[in-house]
PAFIMAR-204350 format. One record per residue (C-alpha): x, y, z. Coordinates in steps of 0.02 Angstrom, whole numbers, padded with zeros to 5 digits, always signed. Layout:
<rs>
XYZ ...
</rs>
This chain:
<rs>
-00624-02586-00806 -00748-02475-00724 -00627-02430-00606 -00477-02373-00743 -00619-02265-00859 -00687-02182-00691 -00522-02145-00640 -00457-02085-00813 -00607-01963-00799 -00550-01925-00618 -00413-01853-00689 -00458-01782-00837 -00575-01674-00729 -00408-01617-00619 -00307-01594-00789 -00476-01457-00827 -00481-01362-00665 -00301-01334-00655 -00279-01295-00868 -00446-01158-00818 -00356-01081-00692 -00195-01029-00805 -00283-00972-00967 -00225-00778-00974 -00379-00763-01060 -00494-00805-00940 -00519-00705-00753 -00409-00780-00614 -00572-00829-00516 -00616-00946-00652 -00764-01027-00579 -00913-00940-00472 -00997-01038-00407 -01163-00952-00366 -01163-00888-00545 -01144-01095-00599 -01255-01167-00495 -01402-01024-00542 -01348-01040-00713 -01370-01234-00699 -01549-01216-00612 -01604-01157-00773 -01514-01245-00893 -01621-01325-01044 -01481-01438-01089 -01549-01618-01080 -01362-01683-01041 -01320-01571-00891 -01517-01605-00827 -01488-01792-00841 -01307-01774-00755 -01389-01675-00611 -01517-01790-00589 -01377-01924-00561 -01283-01832-00442 -01446-01821-00352 -01453-02002-00332 -01275-02021-00247 -01345-02020-00080 -01474-02143-00121 -01339-02259-00211 -01224-02237-00059 -01378-02279+00073 -01441-02427-00040 -01253-02491-00065 -01219-02468+00119 -01369-02576+00188 -01381-02696+00075 -01188-02739+00085 -01163-02718-00109 -01020-02601-00146 -01032-02660-00325 -01172-02522-00343 -01062-02370-00317 -00940-02428-00446 -01067-02442-00582 -01143-02289-00493 -00960-02209-00544 -00931-02288-00708 -01119-02211-00776 -01078-02049-00705 -00912-02052-00794 -00954-02113-00951 -01101-01979-00962 -01000-01847-00904 -00866-01896-01034 -00985-01868-01168 -01047-01702-01108 -00868-01650-01097 -00842-01711-01279 -00974-01608-01343 -00955-01433-01246 -00819-01313-01224 -00794-01280-01048 -00668-01121-01050 -00769-01040-01146 -00794-00821-01152 -00978-00834-01095 -00969-00795-00911 -01123-00863-00844 -01122-01025-00974 -00932-01066-00910 -00968-01053-00740 -01131-01168-00747 -01007-01306-00850 -00844-01301-00737 -00979-01282-00558 -01057-01446-00637 -00876-01517-00688 -00818-01491-00506 -00948-01574-00437 -00939-01738-00540 -00757-01712-00499 -00816-01717-00326 -00931-01850-00323 -00793-01968-00411 -00653-01936-00282 -00802-01965-00158 -00838-02139-00225 -00682-02185-00283 -00622-02165-00102 -00732-02270-00025 -00708-02416-00117 -00501-02401-00084 -00458-02335-00282 -00341-02201-00297 -00391-02075-00427 -00229-02010-00541 -00206-01841-00529 -00131-01798-00695 -00141-01908-00860 
</rs>
């Protein structure tokens, strides 16, 4: 069940990035990571801070899982990250006119997408590209 939830979140993030790039009312270069990272570094949003803190724990989680031969630590981490991001995603519009905020949210989304993809790959789980 954990893997299914995480795999579906991965597919949702793929769809978000793809759909965002197709919207005519948003510039062709949908994500400016420099602007996004700068905005995230000063974010006061508790959910964004929490997800950033979770992302920062990924290397430590991998290290602990590998050193202790406990791959379930990675699965649990990915499930928690996916769940928290799902809540964040449902509470916030991603494709908005405010360039700085949009870049912050999409940069965070891309970071979560990358960590989910990497973690699932390490566990030998294929994530769907579409929902």
